[in-house]
matplotlib code that plots the C-alpha trace (Angstrom):
import matplotlib.pyplot as plt

x = [-12.0, -13.3, -11.2, -12.4, -14.0, -12.8, -15.7, -15.9, -15.2, -17.7, -16.3, -13.5, -13.5, -14.1, -10.9, -9.2, -9.1, -5.6, -5.8, -7.2, -4.3, -1.8, -3.3, -3.3, 0.3, 1.2, -0.5, 1.2, 4.6, 4.2, 3.1, 6.1, 8.4, 6.9, 7.3, 10.9, 11.7, 9.6, 8.4, 5.0, 3.6, 2.3, 1.1, -2.0, -4.2, -4.7, -0.9, -0.4, -3.1, -1.3, 2.1, 0.7, -1.1, -4.5, -7.7, -8.3, -11.5, -9.6, -7.4, -10.4, -12.4, -9.5, -8.3, -11.1, -8.8, -5.2, -5.5, -6.5, -3.5, -1.2, -2.6, -1.7, 1.8, 2.2, 0.5, 3.4, 5.5, 2.4, 1.9, 5.4, 5.1, 1.8, 3.3, 6.2, 4.1, 1.4, 3.6, 7.3, 10.0, 9.6, 9.5, 7.7, 5.9, 4.2, 6.0, 7.1, 5.6, 2.8, 4.6, 7.7, 5.6, 3.7, 7.0, 8.5, 5.4, 5.4, 9.1, 8.6, 5.7, 7.9, 10.4, 7.6, 6.2, 9.7, 10.5, 7.8, 7.4, 6.7, 3.9, 2.3, 2.4, 0.8, -1.8, -2.8, -3.1, -5.1, -7.6, -8.1, -9.4, -6.8, -4.8, -7.9, -8.7, -7.3, -4.2, -5.2, -7.9, -5.3, -2.9, -5.7, -6.9, -3.4, -2.7, -6.2, -5.4, -2.0, -3.4, -6.1, -3.1, -1.2, -4.1, -7.1, -9.3, -8.7, -10.5, -8.1, -9.8, -9.3, -5.7, -4.9, -6.0, -3.9, -0.8, -1.4, -2.1, 1.6, 2.6, 1.2, 3.4, 2.5, 3.5, 6.6, 7.7, 7.1, 9.1, 12.0, 12.1, 10.9, 11.6, 14.9, 14.2, 16.1, 14.2, 15.7, 14.4, 10.9, 11.1, 12.4, 9.4, 7.0, 8.7, 8.1, 4.4, 4.1, 5.7, 3.3, 0.3, 1.7, 1.9]
y = [14.5, 14.8, 13.5, 10.1, 10.4, 8.0, 6.1, 5.0, 1.3, -0.5, -0.7, 1.8, 5.5, 7.9, 9.1, 12.0, 15.4, 16.6, 19.7, 17.6, 15.1, 18.0, 19.4, 16.0, 15.5, 19.0, 18.4, 15.0, 16.4, 19.4, 17.2, 14.9, 17.9, 19.3, 16.0, 15.7, 19.2, 19.3, 15.7, 14.2, 14.9, 18.4, 17.9, 20.1, 20.0, 23.8, 24.3, 21.9, 23.7, 27.1, 25.7, 24.0, 27.2, 25.4, 26.0, 24.3, 22.9, 21.2, 19.4, 18.3, 17.2, 15.2, 13.5, 13.9, 14.2, 13.9, 10.0, 10.2, 12.4, 10.0, 7.1, 9.0, 9.5, 5.8, 4.6, 4.3, 2.1, 0.1, -0.7, -2.0, -4.1, -5.6, -6.4, -8.1, -10.6, -11.1, -11.6, -11.2, -13.8, -16.6, -17.1, -13.8, -14.2, -17.3, -20.6, -21.4, -23.6, -21.8, -21.7, -20.2, -17.6, -16.7, -16.1, -14.2, -12.0, -11.2, -10.4, -8.1, -6.5, -5.6, -4.0, -2.2, -0.7, 0.3, 1.8, 4.5, 4.2, 7.8, 8.0, 4.7, 5.8, 9.1, 7.3, 5.2, 8.3, 10.2, 7.4, 4.7, 2.2, 3.1, -0.1, -2.2, -0.2, -0.4, -2.6, -4.7, -6.3, -7.2, -8.6, -10.6, -12.1, -13.0, -14.8, -16.5, -18.0, -19.3, -20.6, -22.5, -24.5, -24.8, -25.6, -26.7, -27.6, -24.4, -21.1, -19.4, -16.0, -16.0, -17.2, -14.5, -11.9, -13.6, -13.4, -9.8, -8.7, -8.5, -6.8, -3.3, -0.3, 0.8, -2.6, -2.8, 0.6, -0.3, -3.6, -1.8, 1.3, 0.0, -3.7, -3.3, -5.9, -5.8, -6.0, -9.5, -10.7, -9.4, -11.4, -14.5, -14.3, -14.1, -17.1, -19.1, -18.1, -19.3, -22.6, -23.1, -22.4, -24.8, -27.7]
z = [-39.9, -36.3, -33.5, -32.3, -28.8, -26.2, -24.7, -21.1, -20.3, -18.0, -14.5, -15.2, -14.1, -17.0, -18.7, -17.0, -18.7, -19.5, -17.3, -14.4, -14.8, -14.8, -11.6, -9.9, -10.8, -9.7, -6.3, -5.8, -6.7, -4.4, -1.5, -2.1, -2.1, 1.1, 2.9, 1.7, 3.0, 6.3, 7.0, 6.7, 10.2, 9.5, 5.9, 5.4, 2.3, 2.5, 2.5, -0.4, -2.4, -1.7, -2.7, -5.8, -6.8, -7.1, -5.3, -2.0, -3.4, -6.2, -3.7, -1.6, -4.6, -6.0, -2.8, -0.3, 2.8, 3.9, 3.7, 0.1, -0.7, 1.2, -0.8, -4.0, -2.8, -1.9, -5.1, -7.5, -5.3, -4.4, -8.1, -8.4, -5.3, -6.5, -9.9, -8.2, -6.2, -8.8, -11.9, -10.9, -10.5, -7.9, -5.0, -4.6, -7.9, -9.4, -9.7, -6.1, -3.4, -1.6, 1.8, 0.2, -1.6, 1.6, 3.4, 0.5, 0.3, 4.1, 3.9, 0.9, 2.7, 5.7, 3.3, 1.5, 4.7, 6.1, 2.7, 3.2, 7.0, 7.7, 5.0, 6.2, 9.9, 9.0, 6.9, 9.9, 12.1, 9.4, 9.0, 11.6, 9.1, 6.4, 6.8, 6.0, 2.8, -0.7, -0.9, 2.2, 0.0, -2.6, 0.0, 1.6, -1.7, -2.6, 0.7, 0.7, -2.7, -1.5, 1.7, -0.3, -1.8, 1.5, 3.9, 1.8, 4.8, 6.8, 6.9, 4.5, 4.9, 8.6, 8.3, 5.8, 8.4, 11.0, 8.7, 7.9, 11.5, 12.6, 9.4, 10.0, 10.1, 13.7, 15.1, 12.9, 14.0, 17.7, 17.3, 15.8, 18.0, 21.3, 21.2, 19.5, 16.9, 13.6, 10.4, 9.9, 13.3, 12.4, 9.1, 10.8, 13.3, 10.3, 8.7, 12.0, 12.0, 8.4, 9.3, 12.2, 9.9, 7.4, 9.9]

ax = plt.figure().add_subplot(projection="3d")
ax.plot(x, y, z, "-o")
ax.set_aspect("equal")
plt.show()
């Protein structure tokens, strides 16, 4: 009996070949190891290709540029973070009051960024618009939905941008290293911002 062929699903990328998936994982693992050993600042796609024993073209085709590779490195923790605020326990997940959920989300986002601070900082340097790509849209949609409950008559899309503006890794890093703020002080400041918006 012939093996059943997997058909593409509308709106989904085609299934990945096994060798392509292996190469992708090898490249990501190699990049993660190089960052752990040498830091993220000097990560080069050419060097990653050499260390992973794959062609440079394979790395560029798969990831496009350094920002694409950094997104792949960040991806796993990003999935866990999104699962936590979309379907995890309250107050971060569903079930709590909208103001509490917004505060819990912003606090968790601060921890998420500080947990991979070097990678997120490098991502912003690699691609100036990187912070507004990918996950930003998910964060924005999540906050917009919560703000629709909290402030029905307001421009929720604008307010979602306002809430996300201070939670970027460049500013967070500056606040901690230059201003001397603790992580808790940063989170308390975000709580105060949410309370003002909720009034």
